[in-house]
VOZAPA-725516 format. One line per field, with one value per residue: x, y negated, z of N, C-alpha, C in turn; residue in one letter; chain. Coordinates in steps of 0.05 Angstrom, whole numbers. Layout:
n_c1 <- (X	...)
n_c2 <- (Y	...)
n_c3 <- (Z	...)
ca_c1 <- (X	...)
ca_c2 <- (Y	...)
ca_c3 <- (Z	...)
c_c1 <- (X	...)
c_c2 <- (Y	...)
c_c3 <- (Z	...)
r <- (A	...)
c <- (A	...)
This chain:
n_c1 <- (2706	2663	2638	2610	2567	2549	2502	2471	2413	2383	2328	2319	2352	2357	2305	2256	2286	2332	2366	2414	2444	2483	2499	2490	2441	2408	2419	2409	2389	2343	2319	2290	2269	2217	2238	2302	2375	2427	2475	2456	2432	2476	2506	2468	2463	2511	2510	2466	2485	2528	2503	2472	2508	2534	2496	2498	2553	2596	2650	2671	2710	2695	2685	2671	2643	2641	2616	2619	2660	2652	2623	2662	2706	2683	2676	2728	2764	2745	2707	2731	2760	2718	2687	2720	2718	2668	2631	2635	2658	2723	2717	2682	2630	2568	2572	2545	2491	2498	2470	2468	2524	2542	2517	2542	2595	2591	2574	2619	2658	2705	2699	2723	2734	2740	2742	2729	2737	2694	2681	2623	2564	2590	2588	2601	2584	2564	2560	2523	2478	2466	2459	2413	2374	2372	2356	2306	2280	2278	2246	2199	2183	2174	2131	2094	2088	2095	2157	2209	2240	2277	2313	2350	2403	2386	2339	2296	2288	2315	2356	2348	2289	2235	2221	2168	2124	2100	2134	2176	2211	2279	2335	2386	2416	2424	2422	2388	2367	2375	2329	2335	2303	2277	2294	2308	2274	2282	2327	2325	2289	2313	2332	2293	2286	2265	2289	2345	2339	2280	2239	2224	2161	2158	2195	2172	2126	2149	2170	2122	2094	2130	2128	2075	2077	2113	2082	2043	2073	2078	2069	2025	1988	1983	1957	1908	1857	1818	1844	1884	1854	1839	1883	1885	1862	1796	1798	1847	1904	1955	2015	2052	2119	2125	2098	2044	1976	1944	1883	1846	1807	1827	1878	1867	1838	1878	1915	1971	2024	2090	2141	2195	2219	2229	2288	2286	2294	2290	2279	2258	2208	2153	2112	2050	2003	1958	1941	1964	2017	2078	2116	2179	2220	2268	2272	2306	2323	2358	2391	2355	2332	2287	2257	2212	2147	2099	2035	2007	1947	1911	1868	1821	1827	1878	1895	1921	1917	1938	1939	1960	2010	2074	2123	2189	2233	2302	2352)
n_c2 <- (-1972	-1916	-1880	-1820	-1773	-1705	-1654	-1589	-1547	-1488	-1455	-1400	-1376	-1336	-1386	-1438	-1495	-1551	-1612	-1665	-1731	-1782	-1849	-1899	-1925	-1951	-1927	-1870	-1802	-1747	-1680	-1618	-1548	-1499	-1450	-1427	-1425	-1438	-1453	-1471	-1517	-1546	-1554	-1581	-1628	-1654	-1658	-1692	-1737	-1751	-1764	-1807	-1845	-1855	-1881	-1928	-1949	-1926	-1929	-1936	-1910	-1848	-1817	-1756	-1727	-1664	-1607	-1557	-1510	-1478	-1511	-1553	-1523	-1502	-1549	-1571	-1530	-1479	-1482	-1494	-1446	-1409	-1428	-1420	-1364	-1355	-1366	-1325	-1284	-1263	-1208	-1197	-1202	-1242	-1313	-1341	-1388	-1413	-1452	-1499	-1507	-1516	-1565	-1594	-1594	-1625	-1673	-1688	-1699	-1744	-1776	-1809	-1775	-1754	-1702	-1687	-1646	-1637	-1621	-1586	-1603	-1627	-1677	-1716	-1776	-1790	-1741	-1715	-1746	-1734	-1679	-1678	-1702	-1664	-1619	-1637	-1642	-1588	-1569	-1595	-1571	-1521	-1529	-1551	-1606	-1676	-1693	-1735	-1773	-1813	-1877	-1875	-1899	-1944	-1960	-1935	-1882	-1814	-1793	-1742	-1709	-1680	-1610	-1573	-1543	-1498	-1469	-1412	-1374	-1379	-1339	-1357	-1339	-1370	-1366	-1392	-1425	-1489	-1527	-1567	-1609	-1627	-1667	-1702	-1676	-1622	-1611	-1585	-1543	-1498	-1470	-1440	-1390	-1321	-1280	-1235	-1190	-1175	-1194	-1147	-1118	-1118	-1158	-1203	-1206	-1216	-1267	-1296	-1288	-1310	-1363	-1375	-1368	-1409	-1451	-1451	-1477	-1528	-1599	-1621	-1579	-1567	-1611	-1607	-1573	-1542	-1527	-1496	-1456	-1428	-1397	-1360	-1299	-1278	-1249	-1266	-1266	-1287	-1272	-1311	-1338	-1361	-1331	-1338	-1324	-1332	-1344	-1346	-1388	-1419	-1433	-1465	-1506	-1531	-1549	-1582	-1623	-1595	-1608	-1603	-1584	-1516	-1480	-1431	-1363	-1309	-1242	-1195	-1149	-1104	-1051	-1040	-1016	-1006	-1059	-1090	-1124	-1132	-1186	-1207	-1255	-1302	-1355	-1416	-1468	-1519	-1498	-1457	-1395	-1352	-1290	-1272	-1243	-1230	-1205	-1197	-1197	-1176	-1221	-1277	-1350	-1360	-1311	-1281	-1271	-1290	-1243	-1229	-1252	-1255	-1279	-1271	-1291	-1300	-1285)
n_c3 <- (4761	4768	4823	4842	4875	4864	4866	4878	4893	4914	4939	4949	4915	4864	4861	4878	4854	4857	4835	4842	4836	4865	4875	4902	4945	4907	4860	4837	4821	4813	4804	4781	4780	4778	4784	4794	4797	4848	4822	4773	4789	4807	4759	4727	4757	4749	4692	4682	4709	4677	4630	4647	4665	4618	4590	4619	4616	4574	4572	4623	4675	4709	4771	4798	4853	4881	4917	4897	4874	4830	4792	4784	4763	4717	4687	4683	4671	4650	4606	4555	4543	4544	4502	4458	4455	4436	4475	4511	4568	4591	4597	4556	4567	4563	4579	4637	4642	4593	4560	4591	4597	4545	4534	4573	4554	4508	4531	4561	4525	4502	4547	4608	4660	4725	4771	4838	4894	4950	5018	5032	5071	5114	5133	5096	5068	5017	4992	5028	5018	4964	4969	5003	4969	4927	4953	4971	4921	4906	4947	4937	4889	4908	4942	4908	4904	4883	4852	4874	4832	4834	4821	4779	4736	4712	4737	4716	4726	4719	4664	4639	4626	4666	4667	4633	4677	4659	4629	4616	4668	4692	4707	4712	4670	4625	4567	4533	4473	4440	4412	4353	4343	4386	4421	4482	4513	4505	4532	4582	4571	4550	4593	4613	4592	4591	4644	4640	4672	4696	4751	4802	4822	4877	4891	4866	4898	4947	4939	4931	4980	5014	4998	5013	5067	5083	5068	5108	5147	5132	5134	5107	5106	5160	5179	5161	5178	5147	5100	5123	5146	5101	5092	5133	5159	5179	5228	5250	5292	5338	5370	5405	5406	5455	5489	5492	5472	5411	5380	5317	5318	5362	5344	5299	5322	5352	5316	5289	5261	5257	5304	5293	5231	5217	5198	5149	5141	5101	5116	5097	5069	5083	5063	5089	5074	5017	5007	5045	5075	5112	5128	5143	5178	5197	5242	5249	5292	5312	5371	5377	5362	5330	5317	5269	5249	5202	5183	5123	5086	5028	4996	5001	4982	4964	4948	4984	5055	5121	5174	5223	5267	5297	5343	5365	5411	5406	5450)
ca_c1 <- (2703	2639	2641	2583	2566	2531	2498	2446	2402	2360	2318	2322	2374	2341	2279	2253	2314	2334	2393	2413	2469	2479	2519	2483	2411	2394	2428	2410	2369	2339	2300	2292	2253	2202	2255	2330	2396	2441	2493	2443	2428	2503	2514	2449	2468	2534	2502	2449	2501	2544	2485	2461	2529	2541	2478	2505	2577	2610	2680	2679	2718	2675	2695	2649	2647	2625	2623	2617	2684	2642	2618	2689	2722	2669	2680	2756	2783	2735	2691	2747	2765	2694	2677	2736	2711	2640	2616	2638	2680	2747	2708	2665	2601	2560	2574	2520	2485	2509	2456	2478	2551	2545	2510	2564	2617	2584	2572	2645	2676	2712	2695	2744	2720	2755	2727	2742	2722	2690	2669	2593	2553	2612	2585	2610	2560	2553	2551	2500	2457	2459	2447	2387	2355	2370	2339	2279	2267	2272	2224	2175	2175	2164	2105	2076	2084	2111	2187	2218	2262	2297	2314	2368	2423	2374	2316	2274	2289	2336	2357	2336	2261	2228	2211	2140	2122	2089	2155	2184	2231	2306	2350	2412	2432	2432	2424	2368	2378	2367	2317	2348	2284	2261	2305	2316	2256	2292	2353	2323	2272	2329	2337	2270	2284	2260	2313	2352	2329	2256	2236	2209	2135	2163	2210	2152	2109	2165	2172	2096	2088	2148	2116	2050	2086	2125	2060	2031	2091	2081	2054	2000	1968	1980	1941	1882	1848	1803	1863	1898	1835	1841	1908	1883	1840	1776	1806	1875	1913	1984	2029	2072	2144	2123	2082	2016	1960	1929	1862	1842	1795	1843	1899	1855	1830	1902	1933	1984	2050	2112	2160	2218	2215	2250	2303	2273	2312	2275	2292	2248	2180	2147	2083	2034	1981	1957	1935	1973	2046	2092	2137	2197	2237	2284	2269	2329	2318	2378	2402	2335	2329	2263	2251	2183	2136	2072	2020	1989	1927	1902	1842	1821	1830	1906	1904	1931	1912	1953	1922	1974	2036	2088	2148	2204	2257	2329	2366)
ca_c2 <- (-1942	-1906	-1857	-1809	-1746	-1689	-1628	-1573	-1533	-1467	-1447	-1372	-1369	-1356	-1393	-1466	-1507	-1580	-1622	-1694	-1744	-1805	-1870	-1913	-1923	-1961	-1914	-1840	-1788	-1719	-1664	-1590	-1528	-1480	-1426	-1431	-1418	-1461	-1461	-1486	-1544	-1559	-1562	-1600	-1654	-1666	-1666	-1716	-1760	-1758	-1779	-1832	-1865	-1861	-1901	-1952	-1958	-1901	-1932	-1938	-1884	-1835	-1797	-1739	-1712	-1641	-1587	-1533	-1503	-1468	-1534	-1566	-1505	-1501	-1574	-1578	-1507	-1455	-1487	-1492	-1418	-1395	-1439	-1407	-1337	-1354	-1366	-1299	-1283	-1245	-1181	-1195	-1208	-1270	-1332	-1351	-1417	-1424	-1476	-1522	-1510	-1528	-1593	-1608	-1597	-1647	-1698	-1693	-1707	-1772	-1790	-1810	-1764	-1740	-1687	-1684	-1628	-1647	-1599	-1591	-1602	-1635	-1705	-1735	-1792	-1788	-1712	-1709	-1760	-1719	-1654	-1683	-1706	-1640	-1601	-1649	-1635	-1560	-1566	-1605	-1552	-1499	-1536	-1561	-1634	-1691	-1696	-1763	-1772	-1834	-1900	-1872	-1920	-1968	-1966	-1923	-1854	-1799	-1790	-1716	-1706	-1656	-1589	-1565	-1521	-1474	-1454	-1386	-1379	-1369	-1327	-1368	-1327	-1392	-1359	-1404	-1442	-1516	-1535	-1591	-1632	-1633	-1690	-1699	-1656	-1595	-1607	-1565	-1521	-1473	-1458	-1426	-1365	-1300	-1269	-1208	-1170	-1185	-1188	-1124	-1126	-1125	-1184	-1223	-1206	-1229	-1296	-1308	-1289	-1329	-1390	-1380	-1372	-1436	-1470	-1455	-1494	-1555	-1620	-1624	-1558	-1568	-1633	-1602	-1547	-1528	-1514	-1475	-1434	-1410	-1379	-1344	-1279	-1285	-1238	-1272	-1269	-1292	-1269	-1332	-1335	-1372	-1312	-1346	-1311	-1351	-1334	-1363	-1412	-1435	-1444	-1486	-1528	-1543	-1552	-1607	-1619	-1586	-1630	-1599	-1563	-1497	-1466	-1406	-1342	-1285	-1217	-1173	-1142	-1075	-1045	-1025	-1004	-1016	-1087	-1101	-1126	-1144	-1204	-1213	-1276	-1314	-1385	-1429	-1497	-1526	-1474	-1439	-1375	-1335	-1271	-1275	-1224	-1236	-1187	-1211	-1179	-1188	-1234	-1306	-1368	-1360	-1284	-1267	-1285	-1279	-1231	-1227	-1263	-1252	-1292	-1260	-1308	-1286	-1296)
ca_c3 <- (4764	4781	4839	4848	4885	4849	4882	4870	4915	4908	4964	4953	4897	4852	4873	4871	4853	4852	4831	4846	4837	4883	4875	4923	4949	4884	4835	4842	4807	4822	4789	4787	4766	4795	4791	4784	4816	4858	4800	4753	4800	4808	4732	4718	4769	4734	4665	4683	4717	4653	4610	4658	4665	4589	4582	4632	4605	4567	4574	4651	4686	4727	4790	4807	4878	4882	4937	4881	4858	4805	4774	4779	4746	4691	4672	4679	4664	4638	4583	4530	4536	4536	4475	4437	4452	4430	4501	4526	4586	4584	4594	4534	4574	4559	4600	4649	4641	4570	4549	4605	4592	4518	4536	4589	4536	4490	4547	4571	4502	4500	4573	4627	4682	4746	4790	4865	4912	4977	5033	5035	5098	5132	5142	5075	5066	4990	4987	5041	5004	4940	4978	5014	4948	4913	4970	4971	4896	4907	4965	4923	4869	4923	4953	4888	4908	4864	4856	4873	4810	4837	4803	4758	4733	4700	4751	4704	4731	4706	4634	4632	4636	4682	4649	4636	4696	4646	4616	4629	4688	4686	4729	4711	4649	4608	4540	4516	4450	4443	4387	4345	4338	4411	4435	4511	4527	4503	4548	4604	4566	4546	4618	4621	4580	4610	4654	4629	4689	4707	4780	4808	4834	4906	4891	4861	4921	4969	4932	4935	5009	5027	4992	5029	5095	5085	5065	5135	5164	5121	5146	5092	5115	5190	5186	5146	5187	5128	5083	5139	5149	5076	5093	5157	5159	5201	5254	5255	5320	5338	5395	5401	5420	5484	5504	5490	5452	5396	5362	5294	5327	5381	5327	5282	5341	5362	5294	5286	5246	5274	5313	5276	5209	5221	5176	5142	5128	5097	5123	5080	5072	5085	5055	5111	5060	4989	5005	5070	5075	5134	5120	5168	5172	5221	5245	5263	5297	5332	5382	5380	5341	5335	5296	5263	5231	5195	5168	5103	5072	5003	4998	5004	4960	4955	4940	5009	5080	5144	5194	5248	5268	5323	5346	5385	5415	5408	5475)
c_c1 <- (2677	2646	2615	2586	2545	2527	2472	2439	2381	2354	2320	2342	2373	2315	2274	2280	2313	2363	2391	2442	2463	2505	2515	2451	2395	2401	2431	2387	2367	2319	2303	2274	2238	2219	2282	2350	2411	2463	2481	2439	2454	2510	2494	2454	2491	2526	2485	2465	2518	2527	2476	2483	2539	2522	2487	2530	2595	2641	2688	2686	2697	2690	2671	2657	2630	2636	2623	2643	2676	2638	2644	2703	2709	2677	2709	2773	2769	2722	2708	2752	2739	2683	2693	2727	2681	2623	2614	2660	2701	2737	2687	2635	2593	2564	2547	2516	2496	2496	2466	2507	2557	2539	2531	2588	2614	2584	2600	2665	2680	2708	2719	2732	2740	2737	2742	2724	2719	2676	2640	2586	2574	2611	2595	2586	2547	2543	2527	2476	2448	2447	2419	2368	2352	2351	2310	2265	2260	2248	2197	2164	2163	2136	2084	2069	2101	2140	2194	2243	2283	2298	2331	2390	2409	2347	2291	2274	2311	2334	2342	2308	2256	2217	2181	2139	2113	2110	2164	2207	2258	2320	2379	2430	2441	2436	2405	2381	2363	2355	2329	2330	2268	2272	2310	2298	2267	2317	2350	2305	2289	2335	2315	2264	2279	2286	2319	2341	2304	2255	2219	2182	2140	2178	2190	2135	2123	2166	2145	2088	2106	2137	2093	2058	2099	2103	2046	2048	2090	2062	2025	1979	1963	1965	1913	1872	1833	1822	1878	1879	1834	1862	1905	1859	1821	1785	1835	1880	1945	1993	2054	2097	2146	2109	2053	2002	1943	1909	1861	1829	1811	1866	1888	1848	1854	1923	1945	2011	2071	2131	2185	2212	2237	2263	2292	2290	2295	2292	2282	2219	2175	2117	2071	2010	1979	1954	1944	2005	2057	2115	2153	2215	2249	2280	2294	2321	2337	2391	2381	2333	2305	2261	2219	2173	2107	2060	2002	1973	1914	1872	1844	1828	1858	1915	1912	1923	1929	1933	1933	2000	2048	2114	2163	2230	2282	2345	2396)
c_c2 <- (-1936	-1881	-1846	-1781	-1731	-1662	-1616	-1557	-1513	-1455	-1417	-1360	-1340	-1362	-1423	-1479	-1537	-1588	-1652	-1704	-1771	-1823	-1887	-1911	-1935	-1948	-1884	-1828	-1758	-1705	-1636	-1572	-1511	-1456	-1430	-1423	-1443	-1470	-1476	-1515	-1559	-1571	-1585	-1628	-1669	-1675	-1690	-1741	-1769	-1774	-1807	-1854	-1872	-1882	-1928	-1963	-1934	-1903	-1933	-1911	-1874	-1816	-1781	-1723	-1688	-1621	-1559	-1528	-1493	-1490	-1548	-1549	-1503	-1525	-1580	-1555	-1487	-1460	-1484	-1463	-1403	-1403	-1425	-1377	-1334	-1352	-1339	-1300	-1265	-1216	-1175	-1199	-1237	-1288	-1340	-1380	-1431	-1450	-1500	-1527	-1523	-1557	-1607	-1612	-1620	-1675	-1707	-1705	-1737	-1789	-1789	-1802	-1749	-1727	-1683	-1665	-1640	-1623	-1606	-1588	-1609	-1665	-1726	-1750	-1788	-1759	-1705	-1722	-1744	-1692	-1656	-1687	-1680	-1621	-1610	-1641	-1607	-1555	-1574	-1585	-1527	-1505	-1546	-1591	-1650	-1693	-1726	-1763	-1793	-1855	-1895	-1894	-1947	-1977	-1951	-1892	-1841	-1797	-1764	-1715	-1680	-1636	-1585	-1542	-1496	-1459	-1430	-1392	-1366	-1360	-1338	-1354	-1348	-1385	-1373	-1423	-1470	-1525	-1563	-1614	-1638	-1656	-1684	-1678	-1630	-1590	-1585	-1541	-1495	-1458	-1439	-1400	-1342	-1289	-1241	-1185	-1182	-1178	-1164	-1135	-1133	-1152	-1207	-1228	-1222	-1259	-1308	-1309	-1309	-1359	-1395	-1384	-1400	-1456	-1473	-1473	-1523	-1574	-1623	-1603	-1560	-1594	-1629	-1573	-1530	-1514	-1492	-1451	-1415	-1391	-1359	-1325	-1286	-1273	-1244	-1275	-1273	-1287	-1288	-1326	-1343	-1352	-1316	-1330	-1332	-1337	-1353	-1390	-1431	-1448	-1467	-1511	-1544	-1551	-1580	-1602	-1609	-1608	-1628	-1578	-1543	-1489	-1439	-1387	-1316	-1260	-1193	-1168	-1113	-1070	-1030	-1009	-1015	-1046	-1102	-1101	-1140	-1160	-1210	-1235	-1287	-1344	-1395	-1459	-1506	-1501	-1452	-1419	-1356	-1316	-1270	-1252	-1232	-1215	-1203	-1189	-1191	-1198	-1265	-1323	-1367	-1331	-1268	-1285	-1272	-1269	-1229	-1239	-1259	-1265	-1279	-1276	-1290	-1299	-1296)
c_c3 <- (4778	4797	4847	4858	4869	4864	4872	4895	4903	4933	4970	4934	4886	4865	4864	4874	4847	4847	4836	4844	4854	4881	4899	4925	4925	4858	4843	4825	4817	4804	4797	4771	4786	4803	4778	4803	4826	4837	4779	4762	4800	4781	4722	4731	4755	4707	4665	4691	4692	4635	4620	4658	4637	4581	4595	4618	4599	4571	4603	4661	4708	4745	4800	4832	4880	4905	4924	4867	4831	4784	4766	4758	4719	4675	4666	4670	4645	4611	4558	4521	4529	4509	4453	4432	4445	4454	4513	4546	4577	4581	4572	4541	4570	4584	4610	4645	4615	4558	4564	4599	4565	4519	4553	4571	4517	4507	4558	4549	4502	4527	4590	4653	4699	4766	4816	4881	4939	4994	5038	5065	5119	5139	5120	5067	5039	4984	5003	5029	4979	4949	4989	4991	4930	4927	4970	4945	4895	4924	4952	4903	4885	4933	4935	4892	4888	4872	4855	4855	4815	4816	4778	4759	4726	4716	4737	4705	4715	4677	4626	4643	4650	4663	4654	4655	4683	4631	4629	4648	4680	4710	4730	4688	4628	4580	4522	4495	4453	4416	4378	4343	4362	4427	4465	4523	4527	4520	4570	4595	4561	4572	4628	4604	4600	4618	4641	4646	4703	4737	4782	4821	4865	4908	4885	4884	4944	4963	4938	4964	5024	5021	5008	5059	5100	5084	5093	5154	5156	5135	5133	5099	5144	5197	5172	5156	5165	5108	5098	5142	5124	5076	5116	5154	5182	5228	5261	5285	5319	5367	5393	5416	5449	5501	5503	5468	5438	5378	5338	5304	5343	5364	5311	5298	5350	5343	5294	5272	5267	5279	5297	5255	5212	5195	5173	5128	5127	5102	5107	5084	5072	5078	5079	5099	5033	4988	5029	5070	5100	5124	5145	5159	5200	5219	5261	5267	5320	5344	5386	5357	5348	5311	5293	5245	5227	5178	5149	5089	5049	5006	5001	4979	4948	4946	4963	5034	5103	5164	5221	5246	5296	5321	5369	5389	5417	5431	5469)
r <- (M	I	T	A	A	A	D	G	S	S	L	D	N	P	G	P	A	G	W	A	W	Y	I	D	D	D	H	W	A	A	G	G	W	P	R	G	T	N	N	M	G	E	L	M	A	V	L	D	L	L	R	S	T	A	V	A	D	A	E	E	P	L	T	V	L	C	D	S	Q	Y	A	I	N	C	C	T	R	W	I	P	G	W	K	K	R	G	W	K	K	R	D	G	K	P	V	L	N	R	D	L	L	E	Q	L	D	E	A	L	A	G	R	D	V	T	F	E	W	V	K	G	H	A	G	H	R	M	N	E	A	A	D	H	R	A	R	A	A	A	T	A	Y	R	D	G	T	P	V	D	A	G	P	G	M	T	G	H	G	P	V	A	E	E	P	D	P	G	Q	N	R	D	E	G	T	G	D	G	S	R	P	A	D	Q	G	Q	R	S	D	Q	E	G	L	F	A	L	P	E	T	P	L	T	P	D	Q	E	L	L	V	E	L	T	R	L	E	R	L	T	L	S	D	E	I	R	T	D	P	A	R	M	A	E	L	M	A	P	D	F	V	E	H	A	A	S	G	R	L	W	T	R	G	R	M	L	A	S	L	K	P	L	E	V	R	P	K	F	E	V	L	G	L	M	H	L	G	P	D	T	V	L	L	R	W	R	E	R	G	G	S	R	V	V	L	R	A	S	I	W	Q	R	G	G	A	H	G	W	Q	M	R	F	H	Q	G	T	P	V	R)
c <- (A	A	A	A	A	A	A	A	A	A	A	A	A	A	A	A	A	A	A	A	A	A	A	A	A	A	A	A	A	A	A	A	A	A	A	A	A	A	A	A	A	A	A	A	A	A	A	A	A	A	A	A	A	A	A	A	A	A	A	A	A	A	A	A	A	A	A	A	A	A	A	A	A	A	A	A	A	A	A	A	A	A	A	A	A	A	A	A	A	A	A	A	A	A	A	A	A	A	A	A	A	A	A	A	A	A	A	A	A	A	A	A	A	A	A	A	A	A	A	A	A	A	A	A	A	A	A	A	A	A	A	A	A	A	A	A	A	A	A	A	A	A	A	A	A	A	A	A	A	A	A	A	A	A	A	A	A	A	A	A	A	A	A	A	A	A	A	A	A	A	A	A	A	A	A	A	A	A	A	A	A	A	A	A	A	A	A	A	A	A	A	A	A	A	A	A	A	A	A	A	A	A	A	A	A	A	A	A	A	A	A	A	A	A	A	A	A	A	A	A	A	A	A	A	A	A	A	A	A	A	A	A	A	A	A	A	A	A	A	A	A	A	A	A	A	A	A	A	A	A	A	A	A	A	A	A	A	A	A	A	A	A	A	A	A	A	A	A	A	A	A	A	A	A	A	A	A	A	A	A	A	A	A	A	A	A	A	A	A	A	A	A	A	A	A	A	A	A	A	A	A	A	A	A	A	A	A	A	A	A	A	A	A	A	A)
């Protein structure tokens, strides 16, 4: 019997998203999308696990450990009813993530599969390993760095190939169709149909400024003063949470990687002018909580530059 954990991760839900399954350090796989939902990641992790283990031995029983009741219910209870109703819910509305669900229905056929719920973020070794890899994939898509796809079952990576980043983004509606002649490449392309409700300009701006703010915290930027300088306006100044005042020159001269990567919680944005926006977010690191505010102004190589930043510790 094969026992594996499957998990998904979306950084802003929807946002950069990842999925992963894990059996042991020699048998795991991960992937993701530039934009997706947590539920998409949960379902894709199970789908790729089913395909990967079918390649290994279709007759061997499989136990899937999930911390997502949604993924478990889809695979064990809801798919048959949705399929009978033409992939519509009881209220007549289209089922979300239909493309993935149809592929899961096909992959589950004839398989001996048991699903078990495990509590997420509770120290379960296999669940934590899958969660770590799913989040790493989502983070890679956020930062534009290579995704570690893992060895897969055969040592050659996951069965499902990574999507073309140029494909349209999906909000999790899952109504894309699967071309019959595209092979495995098409397995994820259907996920990138345009969302039913496009993002508003403010939502798109929030996504972009959040990406740039996170970029200023990354090791690759904080070890490269020239790249950090591209993100900072010439008159940049920071009022640090410690009470220290940082100018642009002092900041660049003292630049180094953060000792602990903070957890990032977006609080919102406010327009201060036609080309100036205030981004608010909360930093969590252990017992330390800091409220942060950054003023971004249009300009520079990235389209926006940070002009001011302030950190306020929460007592």
